[in-house]
N, C-alpha and C positions, 0 to 999 in steps of 0.2 A: 235445445242446446244451452239456453240460459240456465236451466235447472241443473244441467250436467256440470257447468262451470262452478255453480255454487257448491256442488258436492265435492268437486276437485279441490276448490279453495279450502273447504272445510277440512278435507283430508290433509292438506299441506299444513294448516294451522295446528291440527292435532299432532302432526309430525314434530313441529317445533315444541309443543307442550311436552310430548314424551321425551324428547331430547333433553329439555330443561329439567324434567323430573329426575332423570338419571344422574344429573350433575349436582343436584341439591336436594336436601330433605324437605318433606312436607311439614308445614307448621302444625302445631297442636293447639294454638290459641288464635283469637281473632286478630285481624290485621289492623294496625294502627296507621302505618305510613307506607306508601309505595315509593320505592327508591329506583330512579332511572339511572342508567349508565351515563357518567359524565361525557363519555365519548359520543354517545348517541344524542344527548341534549346539545352538545357543542355542534354536532353535525346539523341538527335542525336549525340552530341559530345561525350557522354559516350559510345555509340555504336561504333563510329569511333575509339575512344581511345582503347577500348577493342580489336577490330578486328585488329587494327594497330600493336598490340603487337604480334599477333599470325599468321598474314597473310603476306607472302612475297609479295612485290610489290603491296600493297593494293591500292596505288594511281592510278595505271594503271587500276585496275578493278572497282574502285569506282570514276569514272571521276567526277570532280567538287566538291567532298567532301573536306572541309577545316577545319582546327582547328580554334578555336576562336568563342565565342558565339555571336560576332557582325556580323557574316556572315549570310546571308539569303539563305535558301535552295532553294527557288523558285524565288529569285529576288524580285523586287518591282512592277511587272506587274499586270494586272488585271487577271481575272479567266483564268488560263492556266495550267490545269492538264496534258496536253499531253507532253509538252517539258520542264520539270523542269531543273534548273541549276545543281542541284546535281543528279547524276545518280540514277534513281529509286524513287526519292522523288516526291510525287504529293501533290499539295497544293490547297486549296480553299482560295482565297484571293481577297481583293478589294470589295468595296461597301457593306461590312458587318461590323457592329460594329465600325463605324467611329465617331470621335469626331469633335469638332468645328474647329480644326486646320487641318482638312482633312487628318488626320492619321487614317489608318484602320487596324484592326486586321487580321492576316492571320492564317490559320489552316492547319496543316499537316494531310492529309486524306488518304495517300497511301504510301506504301513502297514496291517496286517491284525490286528485285535483283535476276535475273535468271542467272545461270552459271557464277557467279562472282568469283569463286575460293576462297570463304571465308573460313577461318579456325578459330577454336575456338568455343566459345559458343554464344548463343543469350543472351545478357545481360538483366537483369531484368528491366533496364531503359526503355525497349520497352513499358512497362506498363504505363509510364508517358506521352506517346503520346495518349491522351484519345479521340482523334477525328478520329482515323483511321477507314476507311471503308474497306480497302484492305491491307492485309499483305501477300505478295507473295515472298517467298524466296525458290527457287527451284534449283536443280542441283548443290548443294554445298556439296559434300560427306564428307568434313572435317569440316562441321558445326555440332558440336556434343553436347553432354551433355543433361541435361533435358530441357524440354520445360518450360519456365518461367510461373509460375502460375499468374504472374502479367498481362498476356495477358487476359484482362477481360473487354474490351472496349464494351459498349452496342451498339455502332454504327457499329461494325465490321460485314461485310456481307460476305467477302471472306477471308478464312484462307487456303492458299495453301503453304504447306511446303514439297512437294513431292521430293523424291530422295536427301535427305540430310542424316546426320548421327545421328539425334536425338535419344536418348535412354532413359532408365528408364521408369517409368509409366507415363500415361497421367494425368496431374494435373486437379483439379477441377476448372472449369471456369464458374460459375453459371450466370454471367451477359451477356453472349453471346446470347441474346434473338433474335437478328436479323440475325444470321448466315444463309446464303443461300448456300454457297459452302464450303465444308471442304475436303481437300485432304492431307492426311498424309502418302501417299503411299511411299514405298521404303525407310523407315527409320529402326531403330532398337528398336522401342517401345516394351516393355515387360509388363507382368502382365495380370490380368483378363480382359475380354472384358469391355471397359470403359463405362458401362451402367450408373452409377450415374453421370458421367461427361457429358453425352450427353442428359440428361433428359430434359434440357431446350431448346434444339435446335429444336423447334417445327415448324419453318418455313423452315427447311432445304430442299433443292432441290437435292443436290448431296452430297453423303458421300462416301469417298474412304479411307479405312484403309489397302489396299493391301500391301503385301510384308513386313510384320512386324513380331513380335513374340507374338501377343496377344493369350492368351490361355483360357481354360475353356469354359463353356457353355454360351450361350446367353440367358438372361432372356426372358421369353415368351412375356412380355409386353415391350421389349426394343424399338420397333418401333411403338408402339401403337399411339403415338401422332404425328408422322411424316407423316401427311396425304398429304403433298405436295411433298414427295420424288419421284424423277423420275430416280435416278441412285444410286445404292448401290453396292459397290465393296469391299468385305472382303476377297478376294482370297489370297492364299499363306500365311496363318497364322497357328496357332496350335489350332484352335477352336474345341471343342468337343460337345457331346450331340446332341439333336434333332435340325433339321433345324429351324430357327426362324419363328415365326408367322408374316406374312406380309399381312394379310387380310385387314388391315386398310390403307395400302399404295396403294390406288386404282389408283394412277397416275404413278406407277412404270413402266418404259420402259426398263431399263437395270439392270439385276441382275447377279452378278458374285460372287459365293461362292466357287469357285474351290480350290482344293489343301488344304483342311482342313481335320479334322478327325471326321466329323459328323457321327451320327448313325441313323438308322431308315429309314422309307420310305419317298418318296417325299411328302411334304405337299400339301394341297389344293391350287391350283392356279386359280381356276375358277373365282375369283373376280378380278384378275389382268388383266383386258381386254386390257389395252394399251401395255402389255408386248411385246417387240420386240426381246430382246436378253436375253437368259437364259443359264448361264454357271455353271454347277454343276460337273465338272470333278474332279475325285479323291476325292470324299467326302464320300466314304463308303456307298453309297445308295444301298438299296436292293429292291426287288420286280420285277414284270413282266413288260416288256415294250411291247406295249405302255401302259402308265398309264391312268386310267379312267379320273383322274382330268386333266391331260394334254390334253387329247382328247377333253374334254368338253371346256377347255379354248380355244383351237384352233377353235372349232366350234363357240363359242360365239364371239371371237374378230377377227379371221382371220388375225392377225397381227404378231404373233410370227414367226420370220424369221430365227433366229439362235438358235439352241439347241445343247449344248455340254454336254453329259452325259458319257464321256470317263472315263475309269479307275475305274469303280464301280463294283458292284456285281449283275447286272441286268440279269434276265433270260428271256426266252421267245423264240418264234420261228418266224423267218421272214416269214414263210409260211402263218402265220395268219395276216400279215400286210394288212391294207386297206388304200390306199393313200388318200381317201376322208376324213380320220380322221386327216390328217396333211396337208391340202391344202395350208396353209400359209407359210410353211417352205421352206427356200432356202438352208440352210446348216444344216445337221444333222450329229453329231459325236457320235458314240457309241463304239469307240475302247476300247479293253481291258475289255470286259464284258463276260458273259456266254450265249450269244444269238446264237442259232443254226438254223438248218432247211435248206430248199431249197429256194433260192431267186428267185421268179417268176417275172421276169422283165416284161413279157407281162401283167400280172395282175396289176403291179404297173404303167405301162404306161396307161392302160385303166382307172385306178382310178385317174390319174393326178399327181402321186408322182414323176415319172421319166420323164424327158424331152426328146423329140426327135426333129429332124430337122423339122418334119411336124406338131408338136404341138405348142400351144401358149407358147412362151418363158417367159411370165409373170407368169406362174404357174409351180409348180413342183420344185424339188431340183436342185440346181446347183452343190452341193457336197453331197455325201453320203459316209461316212467313217465308215466301220465296221471291221477294222483291228483287228487281234488277238482275234477272236471269234470262234465259232464252225460252221460256214457256210460250209455245205457239198457239195452243188451243186448250179448251176445257170442255169435257163431256159431262153432261148432267144426267142423273138417272131419270129416264122418261121425259127428258127435255125440260125439267123443272128444277129450280134450286130450293123449292119450298121444303121447309123442315130441317135444313142443314144448320146445325148449331155451332160447328167449328168455325172460328174466325180465320179466314184465309186472306192473305195479302199477296197480290201479284203485281203491284205497281212497278213500272219500269220494264215490264216484259213485252215482247212483240204482241202478245195476246191483247194487251191493253191499248194498243195503237189502232184498233179497229175503228173504222169511220162510223159505223152504226152501233149505237149503244143497245144493249139488251140487259136482261136480268143479271146475267153473269158478270158482265163488265162493270155494271153499277155496283154489284155486291163485292166482287173480288178486286176491282181496281179503284173504286171510289169509296169503299166501305159503307155503302148504303144498301143494305139488304132488306128485302121484304118478302113475305110469303105470297107470291103472286101465282097465278095459274100457269099451266104448262104452255110452252111455246106452240105446240101443235094445236091446242085449243084456240089460241089466238089466231093462228093462220085460218082455221075454219071460220071464225067470226069475221075475219077480214074478207075472205072470199065471199061469204054470204052477204056481207054489206055491199061489196062491189057489184055483185050480180043483182041485188035487189034494187039498188039505186045509187047512181054516181053522186047524186046530190048529198046523200047521207054521209058518204065518205068525205066529201068536201067539208061538210059541216064539222064532222069529227076532227078532221085535220086542222081546221081553223080553231076549234075549241082547244085542242091539245096544244097547238102552237101558242095560242093566247095564254094558256095556263103556264107553260114553261117560260114564256116571255115575262109574265107577271111575277113568277117565282124568282127568276133571275134578277129582275129589276128590284124586287123587294129585298133580296139578299144584298144586292149592291147598295141599295138605300140604307139598309142596316149597317153595313160595313162603313159607308161614308159617314153616317151619323156618329158611329163610335169613334172613328178617326178624328172627326171635327171636334167632338167633345173632349177627347184626350189631348188634342193640340192646345186647348185652352189652359192646361195645367202642366206643371213641371213633372208631376208623377205620371208615369207611363205604364199602366197595368198591361200584362200580357193578354192577348186575345187568343183563346184556345179554340181550335176547330172542334165542332160538335162531334164529328165522326171519330176524332182522336180520343175524345173522352168516352165515347161509347166503347171503343176497343179497350181503353185503359180500365174501364169498370166492368168489362165483359157484358156490355149492353145493360148496365145497371142491374147486374144479377144479385139476387138476395144474398148469395154467399159473400159478396163484396160489401154488403151494407154494414156500416159501423154503428149506426143509430139513427134516431129520428126525434126532432124537437119541434118547437112551435113554429119554426120558420122553414122547415124542410127536412128532407132525408139526406144523410151523409154517407158517401160511398168511398171505399178505398180504391185508388186508381194507380196503375203502374204505367207510366208514360213510355214512349219508344226508347228513350235514353236510360230506362230502368230506374228513374227517380220515382219515388212514391209520393203521392199527394192525396189530399182529402177533397172530394168533390161534393159540394152541397147543392142539391137540386131543390131550388126554392119553390115554396107554394106561392104562386104568383096571384096577387089580387087583381081583379078586373080594373081597379082604379089606378093601378100603377103603370105609368107610361115608361117608354124607353129612356126618356130624359131623366126621370126620377131615379131609375135604376142606375144609370151611368153616373149620376151625381153621387149616389151612395158608394159605388165602386171606387171612384176617384178619392172620395173621403176616406174610406176604410183602408185603401192601399197606402195612403199617406200616414196612417197611424203606425208608427214604428216604436215598439217598446218591448223589452225582453219578456214582459209578463202578459203580452197580447199575442194571440195567434196571428201569424203573418199571412196576409192575403197576397197570393201570387198573381191572380188574374181572374178573368171572367169569360163567359160564353153566352151568346144570345142566339136563339134559333126559334123564329116565329114567336110562339107564346111561352117558350121556356126560358128560364133565367138560371144560370149556374155560376157559382163562385168556387174558385179553386184555391185552397189553403195549403199551407205546409202540413205535413203529416206528423202527428205527435205520437211518440212510441208507447207510453205507459197508460193509455186510456184516460180515465178521469177520476176525480176524487171519489165519486160515488162507487165506481166499479172497484177501485183499489182499496178503499178504506171502510166502506159502509155496507158491503153486501154480505152480511151474515157470516157463516162459517168459512167462506172462501176469501174473506177480506185479508189484506196484507197488514202485518204488524209494522207500523212505521214508528221510528224513533221520535223523541221529543224534538230534536234538532230539525228533522224533516218536517214535522207538523208546524213548528214555529216558522220555518221558511215558507211553507205554503201560505200561511196567514199573512206574512209580511209581503210576499210576492203579489198576492191578490190585492192587498191594500195599496201597494205601489201602482198596480195597473189601474185600479179605480181612481186613484188620485190623478193619474195622467188623464183619464177620460173626463173627469170632472173639472180639472183646473188648467191643464196644459194643452189639451186637444183644441183645435180650431176647426169648426165650432165645438163647444163642449157637448158631451154625450152622456145621457142617462142610460144605463144598461137595461134596467127594469126586470131582468130575469137572472140575477146572480143566484146560483145554486150549485150543488156539488157536481152535478153532471155537466155543467158548463165550465168547470175548472179542469182543464186538461193538464196532464203531467208528462214532461219529457223523460228521457232515459235517466236523467239525474234528479228526477222528481222536482224539477223547477216548474212552478205553476204558470199556466197560460190561460187567460180569459178568452172564451169563445163566444161567438154570436153578438159581439159588440157592434154598434152602428146599425143593426138591423131593426131596432125598435123605434127610437125617436131621437132626433137631433135636439139639443138643448139650447134655446136662444140665449145669446150672451147677455141680453138686457133683462132677462127674466130670472127671478129668484125661485119661482114655482109657477106651474101652469096647471090647468084643469083639463082632464081628458075623459071622454065617454068610454073609450075602449081600454079596459084594464088588462094589461099583459102581465105574465108572471106565473109563479108556481105556488100551489097551496103550501102554507107553512113558512114561506119566505116573504109574504106580502106585508108591507107596513100598514098599520091600521088606517091611517089617513088616506092611503092610496086605495086599499081594498073597499073602504066604505064610502069615501067621498070623491074618489078619482083625483085627489090632489097630488100632483107629481113634482118632486124636486129631487136633488141628488141625495137627500136624506132617505129616500126610498131604498137606494142601493146600500146606504150605510146600515139600515135595518137588516137587509138580507145578508150583508157581510157579517153582522153580529151573529145571526143564526148559523151561518156557515162555520164560523169559528167554533161555536159550541159543538157542532157536528164533528169537526176535526179533532177537538179535544176529547170528546166523549166516545168517538168511534161508532156512533149510531146515528140514524136518520132523525130529522126533527119531528117526524110523526111515525111512531112505531106501535102498531096495534097488538103486538105480541107480548107487550109488557103489562104490568098492573095498570089499572085505570088511571091512577093519579100520576103515572109516569109516561103516559102516551105522548104528551106534547113536551118536547125537550125544553123549550123556552120557559114554560110554566114550571117545570121541574127545577130549572136553574134558578129562577126567582125564589122558589120555595126554599131551596137549599141555601140561597143567599140569606134569606131571613132567619134560617136556623144556624147560620155560620158553619155550614158543612159543605162549602162549594167544592172541596177536593173530592167529595163523593161522586161528583159528576165525571171525573176523569176516567178514561178508558182503563179498565182493570188490567189489560195486557201491556200497558205502558209502564216500564220500569224507570223510575226517576231517581236521580241523585238528590241530596238534600238541597244543594244550591239551585237545582232546576225547579223544585217545588214552588219557590217564591215566584219564578218566572211564569209557571203555569197559572198560579193564582192571579198574577197580574193580567195575563191574557184573558182569563175568564172575566175579570172585572171590566176590561176594555170591551169584550163581547157584549156584556150586559149594558154598558153605557151605550153601545151602538143600537141595542134592541129595545130601548125605552119606548113607551107608548107615544109620548109627546115628541114630535119631530124636532122641535127646537132644542130639546135637551140632548139630542144626539150630536156628537162631534162631527166635523167635516172629515173627509178621508185624509186631508193633509195633516190634520191633528192626530188622526189615528196612526198614520205612518210615523209621526214624531214620537208618539207614546210607545209604539212598538220598537223604535230605534233608541229609546231612552234619550231623545232629544228634548231638552227642557227649554228651548228657545221659541216655542210656538207662542202665538199671541194669546187667544182666549178661547175658552169653551163656554157655551151658553147652556146653562142648566136651569130649568124652570119647573114649577109645579104650582098647582092651586093651593096646596097646603104645605106648610113649613116642614111637617114631619116627612112627607113624601120627598121633599127636596133634600132633606138630610139623608134619607135613604138612598137617593141617587148619588149624592156626594160620597157616601160611604162605600160606594163601589170601588173607589180607589184606595180603600183601607183606612179612611179617616174616621176618627171617633167624634162624637158630638162635642166633647170638650175642645177638640182641636179646631172645630168649625165655628165656634161661637163668634169669633171676630169676623170670620169670612162672611157669615150670613147677615151680619148687621150692616147691610149696605143701604145707604140712603136712597129712597125711592126716586127722589128728584135726580140724583146723580145717575141712577140706572136709566132713567128716561133720557138723559143727555146722551148716554152711549147707545141707547136703543130707541130710536124715534118712533118705532112701530108699537111701543109698549102700550100706548093709550088708545090705539086704533081698535074700534069695536070688532069683535069676532076674530081678532088676530091671534095666531098661535104664540106671539111674543109676549102676551100679557103676563105680568108679574115676573118678568125675567130678571135674573141676577147674573153678573159677570164674575167669573172666578178665573184666575190665571192658571194655565196648565202647569207652569213651573212650580207654583206653590203646591198644587194638588199632587203632582208626581213626586216631589221631594218628600212630602209627608207620607205618601203611600210607600215609598221605598224605605223610609225610616221605620215604619211599622213592620214591613216585610222582613227587615233585618232583625 
């Protein structure tokens, strides 16, 4: 779906280009200046001015935005919609509508501001940007007020405003003929279903109005003209009346009308042959299940894979189910209905609805949930549940109220399944035991009772210990039931595995509320007790930073330890940027933001966290990227807590990854925050070059990225290190050179010559108020070489290096200590170095 939207947006962009080509001649000479419409520039300034009054620290969130109509939002470069100067502003400029003086008009075609912490309203001036093809403002809950009716641009193809605070009714926007994607989910819109407003959206491919307050019935012809629609989500509103007629939407693949107040039966779905996901939970549906229309649709298309009809008033008997009527389904949810009868698993296995270890895994249900219904009994094939791979949930049914537990109730009611032998064989064993000796039976009963008693006592002890530990702290991590995580990860199925690192394997999990999480199954050491684990959980849960992966909770079960994290959408830097031919081409702005975000996260761990933490394994695969390519550091807190009173410690066990290890850590086991600084420098070189730090496919002298960078530095050819797919403007080249220099500063051999992460953040943000950077070397020439990383020449450093040794010792009391890494140290201010560097760069 994501690739499809890229194609559709590209089509809309070219539509704008073709239109502009028809109204103006092409240039015959090179472009000197890009001229933007005064009306569009004034519109951006009006938006900036309005938000600046209501949003604290707006400048931090809207990087590059400036006041003054003389400013250009996308610079004066040629076509470059990927990396604009102003955050989120995309332009089409150059080679269009040029005059004889080689001045060309530029057009603003996109505004994308996700999770920008914007407060206030969306000003009506947005309507003056009449060439927009994309308006994407998401994740700004304090962006409130009505949606301006001035949004009426005929070129607009994407209108994505989900998870904001917009309210009132949806205005009429009759000129939006080319809309392809509309997402207004997660706002506070009210009023009747906006049928008159959407009547002209005939090319629509995706429509999402979920989680609002739309009410009333949907007109029968509301979707009659939307023949291209493939996604419709109206869930969690207050809609009433009959379910809408969708027979003309013959390309529909996903339909979610859940959590509304519709009445009546399920409409005819036989014409919706491409349908894959159908969610009608809590919609007051009535009738018998299975529905004839649903069965026919399944037979016709064999594509419907997810069906959710939970929380309705459906009746029927599971005794009459025939799996051949539902052969395409993978997930079926019927919780909270009035379905009864006896569930005959043997019959459903024979018809292909239930999966077993011996059947074809490509057919049958992965999940069957019939909780809180009237199921009275379950029949197993040959009296055994062994080999059944479909996850079945029958909690809340009369069947689960049986006084005596057996394999079925444990599996289907408690979600604790095991491949045990058949019940008939057990009966034979019991009869033989009784007839042979009553004493043996007594012993077995005592042993079994003792086992279950000890198991329950141990579980109660674990739970009590967890609760007591969490009560000592203000942070309250969520305790997840183990069986819930087993279901969420399909019993930790390999298909759900996201990856594996030094601390454990990570699985994707889908919880009962449909939220997605990442479940890390830790490799537990024999030496780690429960108390140690809980201390780490409390610590990590309290670490809250936008560039750290958020820990949601944990789970303990006997010898297993699991951590539950937020799920991050875009994988990691290694998968996105460094994996050969399939890597993604990221703009300079995105790469710069990745480096800055990681630096901020490490600065938090080193200086602001209590206690301080050394990560020890900063690498590309531990930097996750969300949907906006914002970096998040993973696996922090799982290595070593950093004592506040220590500047460095010695460790026997060296953790980390080849190519990222600092020399003093790899060879001597000497550990300080400078170990992470070294790894960060290597990571920055990878991000800038688009290749891994060790690549055996390249010539011998280029295998190790750090060595190649130092070699190019000595030859004054550092820009040869930059990813050849990265297109840079002239003003960006100086910034790239600066970031390479900072990366090399961080990856110096001598730990004390590396800056702290606080100073790295200051340098990346052009903050010249940092205190000092300690640079040292045994030889003056090597020290000069280190200082020249910031672009300083030897002439400029003459006075800087003539530092009196006695004065240096006064600032550095460790300088005379035998064997110390501070020997022969010199102190140079960051402010002076950066100002000189920037002067040379200009």
